[in-house]
N, C-alpha and C positions, 0 to 999 in steps of 0.2 A: 420780650418779657417786660411787663409794665412795672415800674418802680414808683412808689410814692412814699411819703413819710408823714402820714396824718397823726394827729394827736392820739386818736383812739386806734386800737388794734383792729386791722382789717381782717375779716374772716369769711368763711362760707356762711351765708345766711341760713339760719335754722328754719326747718319747716314748722308750720303752725301746730302746736300741741296744747292740750289743756294746761292751764296754769295750776301749779301746786307749790308746795314748799321747796325751797332751793335744796339741791343735793348736798349731802355732807361733804366736807373737804376730803380729798384723797391724799394720803401721806406717802411721800417718796423719800426714803433715806438713802442718800448718795455718799459713798465712801471713796474719796479721791486718792486714798492710799492703796486701794485695790484696783489695779489697772489690768486691762486685757491687752492683747496685741493690737498695734495700730491697724486701722482699717486698710485693707489691701487696695491698691489702685485698680484692681480687676474685679471688685465686688459688683459694680454696676455695669458689667460688660453686656455684650449683645451676641446673639446667635443669628445666623442667616444661612439659608440654603435655597436653591432653585426649586421651590415647590410649585410645580406646574408653571404658570405664567407670572409668578410673584415678582421675579426680578425685573421683567420688562414692563411691569405696571407700577414700579416703585423707584428703584435706584438706577437701573440700567436704562440708557436713553433710547434704545432701539424702538422705533414706532411700528415696524412691520412684523407680522407673525410669519413663521415658517419661511424665513427669508432665503433659505437654501433648498427649498422645495423637497422636504422630506415626504410630504404628501403629494399625490398627483394633482395636476391642474385639471379639474373636471367640473361639470355642472353639479349643483348641490344634490340633485337626485342620485348621483353616482357616488356620493361620499360614503366611505367606509369608516365607522367610528373607531377611534383608537381602542385597543384592547384594555380591559380593566386590569387593575393590579392584582396581586396574589390574594388580597382580602376581598376582591370583588368590587372595589371602589371604581366608579366610572372614570374613564380617561379624561384628561383635560382637553376641552375643545378650544382650538385656536381659530382665528380668522383664516379662511382659506383663500387661495388664489382661484380665480374663475376665468374661463376662456372668454375672449372677445371675438366675435365673428362666427359663432356657432360652436357646438360641442366638439366638433372634429378639428377645430382650429389649432389645437395644441396636442402634441403627443409627448410622452416622457421618454427621453433619449438616454440610454445607458452607455453610450459610446463616449469615452473620455470626459465624464462630468468634471466640473471644477472642484466640487466638494460633494461628498456623499456618493450615492449610487445612481442619481438621475438628475437630469436638467430638462426644463421644458423646451421643446423645439416647435417653432411656429412656421407653417407653410404660408407665405404671404401671397396676396393677389392685389387686384385693383382697389378693393375695399380694405380698410384697416382690419387687421387681425392680430391677436395677441393675447394678453392676459391682464388682469386687474385684481386689486385687493381694496375692499371698502372698509368702512368702520373706523377710519382714521380721524382723530381729533386734531383740529388745527386752530391756532389763535391768529386773529387778524394782525397783519403787519409783522409777524414773527418770521425770522429767517430759518429755513430748514435746509440742511445739507444732506446729500445722499451720494450713492454710487451704485454701479452695477457692472457686471461683466457680460460681454457680448462675444459671440463667435458666429460664423455662418458665411453666407454668400454676400459678396459686395453688391450684388444687384438688389438687395433688400434695403429699403430706406426705413430706418427705425427711429422712433422718438419715445420720450418718456414725458408724461404729463401728470400734473397734480390738479385735481378737480374738486372744488369745494361748493359747487352749486350747479343748477341746470342752465343758467344763462351763458351766452357766448363769451362774456367777460369774466366768468367765474372759473377760469382754468388757466394754467400756464403750461406751455408745451416747449420742450427742448429737443432739438434735433441731435441725434447721436452720430458719432463717426461711423462710417461704413463698416460692417462686420468684416472680419478676416478669418482665415482658417483657424488661427490660434486664439485662445481666450485673451481678451484685452479689457482692462478696467477703465471706466469713464466716471468722472465725478460730475455732479450737478448741484444746483441749489434752487430753491423756490422761496418766494415771499408772498403768501396769499393775501389778496386784498379784502378778504372777508373771513369770518370764523365759520367753523363747521364741526359738528359732532360726528358726521358721517361722510367725510371726504374719502376720495379714493385716488390711488396711483394707477396709472395705465401705462403699459409698455406695448406699443403696437408698431406694425410695419406694413408697408405696401411695396409693390414691385413684383419681383420674381425671386424664386429660390426660397431659402429658409434662413431663419436666424434662431440662435439659442441664447438663453439668458441664465445668469447664475448670480447668487450672492447679492441680492438687492438690499440696499440699506437706506433708511431715512431717519434722521435724528435732528433734534433742535440744534441750531448752529452753535449754541453756547455749551454744548456737552464738553466734558473734560475727559478726553481719551475714552469716550464711550459712556461715561457716567453722567447722570443728571446733575447739573450744577445746583439746583435748588434743594433737592432732597439730601444730597451729600453735605451741603452746608448746614442744614438743620441737624443732621445726624452728628456732624462734627461738634455742634454746639453743646451736645450732651456730655462731652469729655468722658466717654465710656471706658477708656483705658485699654480695652481689649474687645475684639470681635472674633467669635468662633465661626469658622467657615472651612470648606464650602458645604458642609452637611454634618449630620443629618442622614436620613434614610437614603437620600439621593446618591450619596457617594459610594454606597455599597455595590453599585453596578456601574460606576463611572471610572473610566480609564483616563487619568490626568494627562497621559502622554498625548492623547488625541486632541487636546485643547492647547497646543503649543503653536507658536509661529503665526503666520498670516491668518487673521481671524476668518477672512473670506474663504480660505481653503481648508478649514477644519471640517471634518465630516459631522453632520448632525447625528444625534443618537436618540434612542428611546429609553427613557428612564422608567423601568418597570416598578420602581417603588411607588412613584406618584402617578404612574400611567400617563406620562407626558413626554412629548417630543422636546428635546433641547438642542439648540443650535451649536452648542460648544463654543459660543463666543466668549464665555466666561471661563478662562483658564487660570492657572496659578499666577501668571503675570498680571492679569486683570484684577484678581483678588488682592494681590499685593498693592496694586495701584489704589484700590478702594481704601485699604488700610492707611496708605500714605495720605490720601485726601482727608480721611477722618481723623488723622493724627492719633491712631490707636495701634497697639501691638497686634499682629496677627496670631491667632491660635488655630493651628491647622490640624484638622482631623484627617487621618489617612484611611484608605479603603481596606478594611480587614474583613469585608464580606466576601466578594469574589476576588478581591485584590490579595497579593501575596507580599511577603516580607521584602523580596527583592525590589518590587515596585515602590514600596514605601521608602526603602533605603535610597533608591534613585531619586525620589521626590525630595528627600532631605538634601541630597547632593545638588539637585537642580536649584533649590532655593538658597542653600547655604554654602555650597562648594566654591572653591576658588576656580579661576578660569583654567587652571592646570588640570582639573578633573574633567572627565568626559561630560557629565551633565552640567557642570559649571560652564564649560565652553559652549554648550548648547544654549544655555541662558544668555550668555554674552552674544551669541549669534542672533538671538531674538531681540537684541537691543538693550540688555540689562547686564553690563559687565560687573557691576558691584553686587556682591552677595546680599540677599535680603536679611540674613542673620535672624531667621525665625527661631525664637527661643522655646515657644510652647507647642507641644505636639501631643495630640490625642490619638491613641491607637483604637480604631474602630468606633462604631456607633451602635449603642443598644444591641450588642450581639446576642443577648439573652432573649430577644423578642421574637415571637413566632412570625411577626410581620417583617422581620429583617432578612433581606436577601443575603444568602450565605450563612444563615443561622446554623449553629452546631451546638453540641453539648458543652457544659462548663469545662470539663476536663480536656476535651479536644481544643477548645478555644484557648485555654491557658497555655497549651503547647504552642499554638499559633502566636499568642501574645509574646511569649518569651523569645520566640524567634524574631518577631518584629523588633522588639526592644534591642536585641543583640545586634541585628544588622543596621538598624537606624543609628545606634550609638557608634558603630564602626565608622560611619560616614561623618558624624559630627558628635564627638563625646560631650560637647557643652550643652546639648539640648536637654530640656526637661520633658519627661514623658508622663502622660496622664492616662491611666488605665480606664477602661469602660466598665465600671461597676454597676451594680444594681442591688439595693437593699431589700430585705424580705417584705417590707410593706408594699413595695411596688411590683413584686413578682408573684405571679399566680398562673394557674392553667388557663388556657384560652376559654373564654366564656364565663369564667368565675367572676362574680361581682361581690365585692366585700368592702366594708369599712374597717380597716385594720386597726387593731389595738396592740399595745405591747404584749398583752397576754396571748392574743391570737397568733402572733408571729413567732413566738418562742420556738416552736417546733421546726420552723423553717431555717433557722440558723444552721450553717454548715451543711446545707443541702443544695440541690440544683436551683432552689429559689433564693439563694444567697450568693450572688456572684461577687459582691464586695468581700465577703468573708473568704470566698475561694481564692481571690487574689492575695489576701493577707496570709492565707495558709500555704499557698503553693506557688506564688510568684513574687514573694517579698524580695525587694532589692531591684526589681525591674521597672519601678515606676516611682515618680515623685509626688503624684497626686492621683486621686481616683474620682470618677464622676458619679453624679446622681441626677436623674431627670424626674420631674414630676409635672403633671398638669392637673389643675383643679377646675371643676365645672360649677358655675353658679347654679343654684337650685331654687325652685319656687317654694315658698313657705306660706301658703295661703292661710293656714290656721294661726300664724304668728301675729301678735300685735305689732304695729309698725316699729316700735322701739326694738323689739326682739328681732324682727326681720332684718333691720339695718345692722344690728350688732353681729348677728350670725353670718350674714352675707359678707361683712367686712372681715371677720375673724377667720373664715374658712380656709383661704389659701395658705396663710401663715402656719397653720397646723402641720403642713408638709415639712416646713423647715424645722419645726419643733420635733417632729418624729425623726427626721434625719439626725438631729443632735442627740436624741435619746439612743438611737441605734449606734451612733458613733461611740457613745459612752460604753455600750455593751461590747463593742469591738475592742475598746481599750482594755477592758477586763479580760477578754478572751485571748487577745494577742498583745502581750506586754511590750513587744518591740514597737507597737504603734505609739504608745504613750511616750516612749523615749525618742521618737523620731520627729522629723519635720514633714512627714507625709501629710498632705492636706486634702480637704474635700473641695470639689468643684461642682456646684449645682449649675451645670452649663447648658441646661435646657429647662425652662419652666415658664408657665403662663397661667393666668386665670381666664378661663374661657367663659366670659360673662357678657358677650355682646359688645355693643359700641362703647368705646372708652368715655367715661363720664367722671364727674367728681366722685361719685359713689365707688366706682372701680378704683380710682386713685387712692381713696382711703384704704382699700384692701391692700393695694401694693405698698402703701406706706407701712402697714403692719407687717408685711412680708420683709421689708427692709429692716424694720426694727428687730425682728426675730433673727435675721441674718447677722445684724450688728452684735447681738448677744453672744455670738459664737466666733468672734474674729480670731480666736486662738487657733482654730483649725479650718474655718471656712474662708478660703482665700480667693475663690473665683465664683462669679455668677454670670450667667449668660441668658438674657431674656429672649424668648421666642415671640416675634422676630424683631431685629433692629428696625425693620420697616414699619412695624406695628406701633411705633412711637409717634407716627405721623398720620395726618389725614392728607391723602394724595389724590390729585386729579392729573389728567394729562398735561396741564399747563402750570400747576402751582401746588404748593404744599405748605402745611403749618404743623407745628407740634400739637398733637392731640392731648387729651387729659393725661394719658399714660406718660407721654413724653414730658409733660410738665412735672410729674412727681419724680421721674428720673432726674430731671434737671435740678429740682429742689434738693434732693438728697445727694446727688453727685457733687454739687457745688458747696453745700453747707454741712454735710456729714459724710464726706468722702475721704479720699486718700490721706492717711496719716493721722486722722482723728483717733484719739485713744479712748475707747469705751471704759466706763467706770462701773464698779459694782453698785447695784441698786436693789434695795429691798422695800417692801411695803407690807401693809396689813390687810390687803384685799386681793387675794388671788383670783385669777380668771376662773369663772365657774364653768362647769360642764355645759356643753351645748344642749339646748332644750329640744331642738328640732333636727334630729339626725335623719336627713332625707338623702336619697340618691345613693351613690356608691363612690368608691375611691376617695373617701374623705377620712384621713387618719383620726382616730378617736383619742386625741390628746389635746391639751389646752395650751396654745401658744400665748405669748404676751407677758407683760410684767405684772408683779403682784400689786397692781394699782388700779384694779378694775373700778369703774368702767373705762379708765384711761389706759393707754399703752405708752410707756415712757422708756426712752433710752437716754443715758447721759454720757457725755464724753468731753475730753479736753481737746482744744485745737492743737495742731502739731507744734505750735510755738509755746503752748502751755499758758497762753495769756487769757483765754476765754473758756468758760463753761458753756457747752451747747446741750440743749435738750431737744430730742425728737419726740413729739407728742402727737398721738392720734386720739381724737375724741369722736368716737362713732356713736354719739347720742344726740338727741334733739335739744339738749339743754347745755347751758354753760356749766362747766365744772370748775372747781377750785382745787389746785394742787398745792399741798403744803410741803415745802422743801426742808429737809433736815440734812445739812451738809457736815461731813466729817473730813478733816484733813485739808480743808480749803474754805474760803469765804469769797463771796461775790458782791459786787456793787449792785444796788437795787435797780439801777436803770440800765437797760440794754435795748436790744431790738429783736425783731422776729421776721421770718420769711414764711408766709403761709400760702397754701393753695386757696385762692379766693374765687368764689362763685356764688350765684344767687340761689342755686338749688342743687340737689344731689344729681339731677339729670343734666346739669350743665355740660356742655361739650364744646370742642373746638373744631370748626369745619371751614374748609376753604370757601371764601366768598361771603362768609357770615361774620358778624362781630365776635371777637374772641370772648368766650364765656368763662374759661378756666385760666386764671393767671397766677403768677407768683407775686404776692403783695408784700412789700416791705413796710414795716411799721415800728414805732417805738413800743417797747415792752417794759413793764414795771413790776417789781416785787413790792407788795404791800405787806411789810413785815416779812413773813415767810410765805405769804400767799401769792400764787400766780393764777390769774383767771384764764381759763382755756375755753375759747368759743365753741359753740356747738358745731357738729359736723365739720370738723377741721383736721387738717394735718399740717403741722408747722414745725419749724426749727427755731428755737429761742436761743439767744446768745447773751451772756452776762460777763462783764470783765472780772477776772480774778483779782482780788485785792490782797489775798494771803493764801499761801499754799504750804501748810505745815507738813504735807505729805511729800514734799519735794526732797529728793535725796541727792 
């Protein structure tokens, strides 16, 4: 992150627009005597799951696909595509292993495989025969470490090679120990003398007899227990507080028991939710290691699709139980004697969805949920449980496309399209929080003027948060126990599907955060989809992208412990002019300070006033501050997303275009100038706080 302290406020440079009279000042009345609950440390959390090959292309360091040979080693012409998922989505295509020495060089042997159901068996001869995988990206001079398992006849001479070019000096070959009847693991390392985007690994043998190979691995040598050093360091810099894992739709047909112990010996599985093979290298111990590296709390979702309450209870015991318990002793046997003490647990994922494996009706699911809660709490009474809810604006019949309004959803409350209400009515007392998921899609508005197009693009996703808040108020009226309780809302999956992260998308996320901050009394958790989506990642490097920068800005400057203050104004957010597409709630998020969006708060120590302000216009705006219960010094500072254009982005290997710029900020009387196309946090010292008690 670049820091500078220029005399003038640094900001996102506005696009060229016709000159006209300066906009009228926008009034914001802030009352420091009316305070909301402090911002939760989990508001800017992250969500992650193994969606296809997401993990091995981002956070997990494994460079080889299908390293346990779920698919047969055959010529490309004999490939069978993976089956689609239940919605007809095509399966994830992985790089495949190919035979060397002819299509008949390799057969798949089902006799005592190391992991899974089969392993490749190679009949050797005078000419090298074996298998290879291409498409591997290598950096010149970087060390890579690997391993594989061999068994077979001692008369076979076997080697492993890394090849990064066609020349005789563009490969390294390592002779392996003679195979034996039993499986044996061998480690190796390579340091290529040149780069390649299409290197390959070859495992070949000569001589007589056969050899078998299993669980081949190749990783950068600087990996941390299997995790990439660069991407985990960037993710750690966001101070997210919490990561929700390991799913997601994925976990509804995942058996966590199969991902314990020696990674090489875990069976691969096929995830029917995302139509993808998974190696099962990522088990609960690996996920806990990720949270340790990121310095965040784990928020574990358990399988309530095909999974049952006993499995979930055993999972609680594995992660939290003492070594005197059965599953706690298994954890210790796997190298982790100290309990992980996981506090946050989510029962199920989107169980209302027709896309969800194990989907059932609301009434039957509530029976399941209550049983999960009972058995999980028996294993560890200290855990906090979060139910998998769904509010009426998000639930509808398959194929229905709508833009929900408060009026249109009234008939859905207390029906099969109101899972959140179902939990409040029939499962009260079995959960501490309840989830809500939403995804917003950016729409084209070709008829809109540039100023309108920008404003409506930026405002769109925050309307989901506003709709959640309005529905929460309805629930408080329908279920009096809610208003008297500490039960909270967790928006633990959300994203704006708007293409490549740019300054423009970051302005939209800033408005999402502002709307979340207005509801800190009940909105305690947020988890962005996905944690890896905050970075631009290549096989060799990574940088925070524009989305990552806005998370960093808010997480550091308007995060844990900041106390939001009441804010009023005289210019409410207008209705959207261009309602296009579907799944966009017809409500108006934002503060009554249009065209600005403003949130005010006190730092945890009460010494500073902070203002989170989004200006999604092409003009500088002036904010007139009217403070009650406090006063501030006229000189402060700001931290703003800085870029030359709305399309600015951060890409590996290119100059950083979206940064966080630190600058001096000044009130001129009560006026604060807000640069065009900007998202910024302003801070002014408190000089008086008459609202302090």
